[in-house]
Z-matrix of the N, CA and C atoms (Angstrom, degrees):
N
C 1 1.450
C 2 1.520 1 110.11
N 3 1.316 2 114.24 1 142.49
C 4 1.453 3 120.19 2 175.96
C 5 1.523 4 108.24 3 -111.67
N 6 1.311 5 115.00 4 166.77
C 7 1.463 6 119.04 5 178.90
C 8 1.522 7 109.68 6 -126.11
N 9 1.305 8 114.92 7 155.72
C 10 1.455 9 120.46 8 172.05
C 11 1.521 10 107.16 9 -123.02
N 12 1.331 11 116.28 10 150.21
C 13 1.454 12 119.71 11 178.64
C 14 1.524 13 108.98 12 -124.31
N 15 1.296 14 114.23 13 136.58
C 16 1.456 15 123.03 14 176.87
C 17 1.517 16 106.21 15 -123.06
N 18 1.328 17 117.83 16 134.10
C 19 1.460 18 120.65 17 178.34
C 20 1.526 19 108.88 18 -116.09
N 21 1.324 20 114.88 19 120.52
C 22 1.469 21 121.95 20 176.52
C 23 1.518 22 108.20 21 -97.01
N 24 1.323 23 116.05 22 142.88
C 25 1.461 24 120.39 23 -179.76
C 26 1.520 25 109.56 24 -120.85
N 27 1.333 26 113.91 25 135.54
C 28 1.452 27 119.46 26 -179.22
C 29 1.510 28 110.34 27 -153.53
N 30 1.325 29 115.28 28 -138.57
C 31 1.461 30 118.66 29 -179.30
C 32 1.525 31 110.96 30 -132.56
N 33 1.321 32 113.58 31 150.41
C 34 1.461 33 120.35 32 178.29
C 35 1.525 34 109.21 33 -72.58
N 36 1.305 35 114.56 34 135.43
C 37 1.466 36 121.24 35 170.77
C 38 1.528 37 107.61 36 -106.15
N 39 1.334 38 117.26 37 -47.41
C 40 1.463 39 123.07 38 175.99
C 41 1.520 40 107.07 39 -134.48
N 42 1.320 41 117.00 40 129.70
C 43 1.464 42 122.40 41 -174.99
C 44 1.521 43 112.68 42 -63.63
N 45 1.330 44 113.92 43 159.82
C 46 1.452 45 120.31 44 174.77
C 47 1.513 46 112.82 45 127.46
N 48 1.322 47 114.58 46 175.01
C 49 1.462 48 122.37 47 179.37
C 50 1.518 49 108.88 48 -134.96
N 51 1.314 50 115.70 49 143.54
C 52 1.464 51 121.12 50 177.25
C 53 1.519 52 108.22 51 -160.36
N 54 1.323 53 115.26 52 159.64
C 55 1.455 54 119.08 53 177.09
C 56 1.515 55 109.38 54 -146.73
N 57 1.326 56 114.31 55 159.27
C 58 1.448 57 119.67 56 179.04
C 59 1.506 58 111.96 57 164.80
N 60 1.308 59 114.50 58 -173.31
C 61 1.454 60 121.87 59 178.92
C 62 1.522 61 109.95 60 -73.77
N 63 1.333 62 116.22 61 137.58
C 64 1.462 63 121.10 62 179.34
C 65 1.518 64 111.80 63 -83.17
N 66 1.329 65 114.57 64 138.86
C 67 1.458 66 123.38 65 167.29
C 68 1.525 67 104.91 66 -120.64
N 69 1.337 68 117.00 67 122.16
C 70 1.461 69 122.08 68 -169.75
C 71 1.518 70 111.28 69 -117.46
N 72 1.341 71 115.63 70 136.25
C 73 1.458 72 121.35 71 170.59
C 74 1.522 73 109.48 72 -139.70
N 75 1.305 74 115.07 73 141.41
C 76 1.471 75 121.44 74 176.14
C 77 1.526 76 110.44 75 -89.65
N 78 1.333 77 116.40 76 4.50
C 79 1.460 78 121.83 77 -178.54
C 80 1.526 79 111.02 78 -105.66
N 81 1.325 80 115.41 79 156.65
C 82 1.462 81 121.05 80 171.92
C 83 1.529 82 107.79 81 -69.19
N 84 1.325 83 116.02 82 153.67
C 85 1.462 84 119.93 83 -177.62
C 86 1.529 85 109.99 84 -129.26
N 87 1.329 86 115.78 85 139.20
C 88 1.459 87 121.81 86 177.65
C 89 1.524 88 108.80 87 -109.90
N 90 1.322 89 115.71 88 125.39
C 91 1.462 90 119.29 89 177.62
C 92 1.523 91 111.36 90 -87.17
N 93 1.321 92 117.59 91 -12.15
C 94 1.459 93 121.38 92 178.90
C 95 1.526 94 108.58 93 -103.76
N 96 1.317 95 115.72 94 90.20
C 97 1.453 96 120.18 95 -179.71
C 98 1.512 97 113.48 96 103.62
N 99 1.329 98 118.07 97 -16.00
C 100 1.456 99 120.78 98 -179.28
C 101 1.514 100 113.86 99 -106.19
N 102 1.344 101 116.75 100 -10.54
C 103 1.458 102 122.22 101 178.96
C 104 1.526 103 107.73 102 -135.57
N 105 1.317 104 117.18 103 133.86
C 106 1.459 105 121.58 104 177.14
C 107 1.528 106 108.13 105 -79.48
N 108 1.328 107 116.56 106 110.42
C 109 1.470 108 120.37 107 -176.55
C 110 1.531 109 112.36 108 -68.14
N 111 1.309 110 118.38 109 -18.68
C 112 1.467 111 121.05 110 178.94
C 113 1.529 112 111.87 111 -76.47
N 114 1.351 113 116.66 112 -28.37
C 115 1.471 114 120.42 113 -174.65
C 116 1.528 115 114.16 114 -120.92
N 117 1.340 116 117.25 115 -24.86
C 118 1.464 117 120.65 116 -174.49
C 119 1.521 118 112.85 117 86.65
N 120 1.321 119 117.19 118 9.04
C 121 1.466 120 120.85 119 -179.27
C 122 1.527 121 110.19 120 -89.18
N 123 1.346 122 115.92 121 133.07
C 124 1.465 123 121.37 122 176.78
C 125 1.525 124 107.81 123 -71.41
N 126 1.333 125 115.82 124 124.92
C 127 1.464 126 121.28 125 -175.05
C 128 1.527 127 113.59 126 -114.57
N 129 1.317 128 118.01 127 -4.48
C 130 1.468 129 120.15 128 -177.60
C 131 1.524 130 110.17 129 -63.01
N 132 1.359 131 117.26 130 119.88
C 133 1.464 132 120.27 131 -179.01
C 134 1.531 133 111.60 132 -58.54
N 135 1.313 134 115.68 133 131.36
C 136 1.457 135 120.87 134 177.05
C 137 1.519 136 115.20 135 82.55
N 138 1.343 137 117.54 136 -6.33
C 139 1.470 138 119.57 137 179.56
C 140 1.524 139 109.02 138 -69.04
N 141 1.318 140 115.47 139 145.35
C 142 1.463 141 122.43 140 178.48
C 143 1.537 142 112.42 141 -52.24
N 144 1.340 143 117.04 142 -31.64
C 145 1.460 144 121.40 143 -179.44
C 146 1.531 145 113.76 144 -101.47
N 147 1.315 146 118.22 145 11.32
C 148 1.464 147 120.19 146 -178.84
C 149 1.528 148 110.04 147 -51.57
N 150 1.340 149 116.20 148 126.71
C 151 1.452 150 122.45 149 179.50
C 152 1.522 151 114.67 150 88.58
N 153 1.338 152 117.82 151 -4.02
C 154 1.463 153 122.08 152 -178.59
C 155 1.528 154 109.80 153 -92.08
N 156 1.330 155 116.17 154 137.32
C 157 1.460 156 121.21 155 178.21
C 158 1.528 157 108.89 156 -90.21
N 159 1.331 158 117.30 157 122.40
C 160 1.465 159 122.54 158 -178.63
C 161 1.532 160 112.09 159 -100.41
N 162 1.322 161 117.57 160 0.87
C 163 1.467 162 121.54 161 -179.62
C 164 1.523 163 110.06 162 -61.65
N 165 1.338 164 116.22 163 130.32
C 166 1.448 165 121.52 164 176.17
C 167 1.521 166 114.93 165 74.17
N 168 1.310 167 117.47 166 7.79
C 169 1.463 168 122.45 167 -178.32
C 170 1.527 169 110.43 168 -105.39
N 171 1.327 170 115.73 169 163.67
C 172 1.463 171 121.12 170 169.70
C 173 1.522 172 105.38 171 -88.93
N 174 1.328 173 116.62 172 113.67
C 175 1.461 174 121.11 173 -177.30
C 176 1.526 175 109.37 174 -88.36
N 177 1.318 176 115.36 175 117.80
C 178 1.465 177 123.05 176 178.86
C 179 1.521 178 105.94 177 -107.48
N 180 1.344 179 116.54 178 116.33
C 181 1.459 180 118.79 179 -172.87
C 182 1.517 181 112.36 180 -150.43
N 183 1.320 182 114.58 181 163.74
C 184 1.453 183 121.75 182 -178.16
C 185 1.522 184 110.72 183 -63.46
N 186 1.316 185 116.21 184 -61.25
C 187 1.460 186 122.80 185 -177.62
C 188 1.521 187 108.49 186 -169.25
N 189 1.312 188 116.19 187 172.05
C 190 1.458 189 120.62 188 174.33
C 191 1.514 190 109.85 189 -90.88
N 192 1.319 191 115.03 190 166.05
C 193 1.461 192 120.71 191 175.82
C 194 1.517 193 108.02 192 -151.34
N 195 1.323 194 115.12 193 165.01
C 196 1.452 195 119.62 194 176.43
C 197 1.514 196 112.88 195 101.81
N 198 1.330 197 114.35 196 -172.28
C 199 1.463 198 121.17 197 -173.59
C 200 1.522 199 112.09 198 -81.90
N 201 1.320 200 114.07 199 169.23
C 202 1.468 201 120.53 200 -178.46
C 203 1.523 202 112.56 201 -64.89
N 204 1.325 203 118.05 202 -15.24
C 205 1.460 204 120.32 203 174.85
C 206 1.522 205 111.71 204 -59.01
N 207 1.329 206 116.42 205 -22.80
C 208 1.455 207 121.15 206 178.51
C 209 1.524 208 112.51 207 -62.06
N 210 1.338 209 116.62 208 -32.98
C 211 1.469 210 120.64 209 178.41
C 212 1.520 211 110.52 210 -60.86
N 213 1.322 212 115.61 211 -43.52
C 214 1.464 213 120.33 212 -179.54
C 215 1.522 214 111.72 213 -72.43
N 216 1.340 215 117.04 214 -30.79
C 217 1.471 216 120.52 215 176.02
C 218 1.528 217 109.25 216 -65.10
N 219 1.336 218 117.30 217 -41.05
C 220 1.466 219 120.80 218 177.63
C 221 1.524 220 109.59 219 -60.79
N 222 1.327 221 116.79 220 -46.58
C 223 1.465 222 121.24 221 179.26
C 224 1.529 223 110.51 222 -60.83
N 225 1.322 224 116.83 223 -41.65
C 226 1.456 225 121.43 224 178.15
C 227 1.526 226 110.60 225 -63.01
N 228 1.327 227 116.37 226 -40.00
C 229 1.465 228 120.54 227 178.57
C 230 1.525 229 110.80 228 -62.52
N 231 1.326 230 117.14 229 -38.67
C 232 1.468 231 120.46 230 177.65
C 233 1.526 232 109.65 231 -60.81
N 234 1.341 233 116.17 232 -46.85
C 235 1.472 234 119.41 233 -178.23
C 236 1.530 235 112.22 234 -65.18
N 237 1.327 236 117.30 235 -25.44
C 238 1.470 237 121.95 236 -179.98
C 239 1.535 238 112.39 237 -92.37
N 240 1.323 239 117.14 238 -9.28
C 241 1.466 240 120.33 239 -176.69
C 242 1.516 241 113.40 240 77.41
N 243 1.344 242 117.16 241 22.72
C 244 1.462 243 120.98 242 -178.60
C 245 1.524 244 112.96 243 -111.95
N 246 1.327 245 117.29 244 7.34
C 247 1.470 246 121.64 245 -177.94
C 248 1.526 247 111.42 246 -86.86
N 249 1.337 248 116.23 247 157.70
C 250 1.465 249 119.30 248 168.80
C 251 1.534 250 109.23 249 -63.44
N 252 1.334 251 117.15 250 156.46
C 253 1.469 252 120.49 251 179.45
C 254 1.529 253 111.93 252 -84.60
N 255 1.339 254 117.30 253 -19.39
C 256 1.464 255 121.64 254 178.99
C 257 1.520 256 109.15 255 -158.78
N 258 1.337 257 115.09 256 156.46
C 259 1.463 258 122.64 257 174.73
C 260 1.520 259 108.59 258 -115.02
N 261 1.325 260 116.08 259 129.94
C 262 1.457 261 122.55 260 170.79
C 263 1.521 262 104.83 261 -120.57
N 264 1.347 263 115.75 262 110.79
C 265 1.455 264 120.50 263 -172.78
C 266 1.521 265 112.22 264 -116.92
N 267 1.330 266 115.03 265 151.39
C 268 1.453 267 120.18 266 170.72
C 269 1.527 268 107.85 267 -75.73
N 270 1.331 269 116.89 268 -52.29
C 271 1.463 270 122.78 269 -178.01
C 272 1.528 271 110.37 270 -130.54
N 273 1.325 272 117.53 271 110.61
C 274 1.469 273 119.05 272 179.02
C 275 1.525 274 110.84 273 -71.67
N 276 1.324 275 115.64 274 153.28
C 277 1.465 276 121.57 275 174.58
C 278 1.519 277 108.19 276 -145.43
N 279 1.310 278 116.46 277 172.65
C 280 1.452 279 122.16 278 -170.33
C 281 1.512 280 117.00 279 -60.26
N 282 1.319 281 117.99 280 -43.28
C 283 1.464 282 120.72 281 -173.54
C 284 1.527 283 111.28 282 -62.58
N 285 1.335 284 116.98 283 -53.18
C 286 1.462 285 118.50 284 -178.05
C 287 1.528 286 111.47 285 -73.05
N 288 1.328 287 117.29 286 -30.70
C 289 1.466 288 119.32 287 178.28
C 290 1.526 289 110.64 288 -65.43
N 291 1.320 290 117.33 289 -46.72
C 292 1.469 291 119.96 290 179.09
C 293 1.532 292 110.11 291 -64.47
N 294 1.326 293 116.99 292 -41.83
C 295 1.463 294 120.07 293 176.91
C 296 1.521 295 111.99 294 -59.65
N 297 1.325 296 116.33 295 -41.16
C 298 1.469 297 120.36 296 178.54
C 299 1.523 298 111.05 297 -67.89
N 300 1.308 299 117.29 298 -38.28
C 301 1.471 300 120.59 299 179.28
C 302 1.531 301 110.28 300 -63.68
N 303 1.330 302 117.25 301 -52.97
C 304 1.466 303 118.97 302 -176.17
C 305 1.529 304 112.06 303 -71.83
N 306 1.338 305 116.91 304 -24.89
C 307 1.458 306 120.62 305 178.11
C 308 1.525 307 113.27 306 -93.60
N 309 1.341 308 116.26 307 -1.81
C 310 1.473 309 122.29 308 -179.18
C 311 1.526 310 111.72 309 55.19
N 312 1.336 311 115.34 310 48.11
C 313 1.463 312 122.34 311 176.77
C 314 1.522 313 107.64 312 -100.61
N 315 1.337 314 119.07 313 118.93
C 316 1.461 315 120.42 314 177.80
C 317 1.531 316 110.31 315 -57.86
N 318 1.335 317 115.73 316 138.41
C 319 1.464 318 120.11 317 -178.84
C 320 1.526 319 110.33 318 -143.12
N 321 1.325 320 114.97 319 139.22
C 322 1.459 321 122.15 320 176.42
C 323 1.525 322 109.07 321 -132.00
N 324 1.335 323 115.24 322 157.51
C 325 1.466 324 121.37 323 177.65
C 326 1.523 325 108.12 324 -157.53
N 327 1.325 326 115.67 325 -178.95
C 328 1.453 327 120.55 326 177.42
C 329 1.522 328 112.71 327 62.49
N 330 1.323 329 116.32 328 36.63
C 331 1.467 330 120.96 329 -176.51
C 332 1.528 331 111.30 330 -73.01
N 333 1.335 332 115.48 331 157.55
C 334 1.460 333 120.63 332 -177.03
C 335 1.532 334 113.70 333 -72.59
N 336 1.331 335 116.91 334 -9.78
C 337 1.459 336 122.66 335 171.09
C 338 1.524 337 107.23 336 -137.47
N 339 1.316 338 116.77 337 152.22
C 340 1.461 339 120.88 338 179.53
C 341 1.532 340 108.54 339 -67.97
N 342 1.334 341 117.73 340 112.01
C 343 1.467 342 119.39 341 -176.33
C 344 1.526 343 113.42 342 -63.95
N 345 1.337 344 117.61 343 -25.70
C 346 1.463 345 119.40 344 179.38
C 347 1.525 346 111.50 345 -74.51
N 348 1.324 347 116.34 346 -12.76
C 349 1.463 348 121.13 347 178.32
C 350 1.525 349 112.33 348 -97.13
N 351 1.340 350 117.53 349 -32.85
C 352 1.470 351 119.88 350 -172.87
C 353 1.533 352 114.20 351 -104.37
N 354 1.320 353 117.75 352 -17.66
C 355 1.462 354 120.82 353 176.72
C 356 1.526 355 107.60 354 -97.78
N 357 1.317 356 116.05 355 137.20
C 358 1.468 357 121.30 356 -179.29
C 359 1.523 358 110.12 357 -111.75
N 360 1.325 359 116.15 358 152.33
C 361 1.465 360 120.32 359 172.17
C 362 1.526 361 108.44 360 -52.58
N 363 1.326 362 116.09 361 133.27
C 364 1.455 363 120.65 362 177.50
C 365 1.512 364 115.02 363 92.88
N 366 1.349 365 118.31 364 -14.55
C 367 1.464 366 119.62 365 175.16
C 368 1.523 367 108.46 366 -62.33
N 369 1.340 368 117.16 367 146.40
C 370 1.458 369 120.82 368 173.31
C 371 1.521 370 106.76 369 -88.01
N 372 1.330 371 116.40 370 123.94
C 373 1.464 372 122.05 371 -173.34
C 374 1.516 373 110.01 372 -121.22
N 375 1.329 374 115.58 373 134.44
C 376 1.458 375 122.01 374 176.05
C 377 1.533 376 107.63 375 -114.27
N 378 1.321 377 115.58 376 116.12
C 379 1.460 378 121.56 377 -179.24
C 380 1.526 379 108.90 378 -101.63
N 381 1.320 380 115.90 379 121.81
C 382 1.463 381 122.07 380 172.27
C 383 1.518 382 105.97 381 -116.87
N 384 1.328 383 115.20 382 86.36
C 385 1.459 384 119.71 383 -175.79
C 386 1.520 385 111.35 384 -64.36
N 387 1.333 386 117.43 385 -31.28
C 388 1.464 387 120.32 386 179.40
C 389 1.524 388 110.63 387 -58.99
N 390 1.326 389 116.62 388 -39.30
C 391 1.466 390 121.89 389 179.19
C 392 1.530 391 112.04 390 -91.55
N 393 1.333 392 116.84 391 -9.42
C 394 1.465 393 120.78 392 -178.04
C 395 1.514 394 113.10 393 72.26
N 396 1.350 395 117.18 394 29.77
C 397 1.461 396 119.75 395 -177.55
C 398 1.522 397 112.37 396 -119.26
N 399 1.321 398 113.61 397 153.09
C 400 1.461 399 122.34 398 175.19
C 401 1.525 400 106.58 399 -131.95
N 402 1.329 401 117.13 400 112.95
C 403 1.462 402 121.84 401 177.42
C 404 1.523 403 108.06 402 -95.50
N 405 1.320 404 115.63 403 124.65
C 406 1.459 405 121.99 404 -178.31
C 407 1.522 406 107.92 405 -108.63
N 408 1.313 407 116.06 406 120.69
C 409 1.460 408 121.68 407 179.27
C 410 1.523 409 108.42 408 -110.28
N 411 1.322 410 114.92 409 119.73
C 412 1.461 411 120.27 410 -175.48
C 413 1.518 412 109.27 411 -122.01
N 414 1.323 413 116.22 412 131.61
C 415 1.462 414 120.67 413 175.20
C 416 1.525 415 108.86 414 -79.47
N 417 1.295 416 114.61 415 133.16
C 418 1.463 417 120.33 416 177.99
C 419 1.514 418 108.74 417 -105.09
N 420 1.285 419 116.44 418 139.73
C 421 1.458 420 120.35 419 178.27
C 422 1.524 421 109.21 420 -77.97
N 423 1.309 422 114.36 421 142.31
C 424 1.465 423 118.85 422 176.34
C 425 1.526 424 108.91 423 -72.30
N 426 1.337 425 116.78 424 146.65
C 427 1.477 426 119.52 425 -179.18
C 428 1.503 427 112.85 426 -66.67
């Protein structure tokens, strides 16, 4: 098997570096009521990621939604080890940004390509928020 690498460039929202498997959704996500902070499993009924565990993953998503309680849920998830290791967002907003700041989760946004379109579930992603880059490593199947 061979791999291909794609590098997306954007801007830092919260400093830091992290890497891991990507979990991607084209939908907004709520951490207050939409994600179980004890397990990291998305619980919002009908959500594209319902039943998926985002703990330890690079979460690639449209934007956050919901009340400011979501910021504290993100922080709680960090303390429990159930939080994503990084956020890659199309459009940052206050709830997830504050949660990432207090939880020290690297976050980037404003990328030169829509990350929800070019990153796939299971891709290995390296986030360097300090540089505003997201390196996507994808395994290619041999012909």
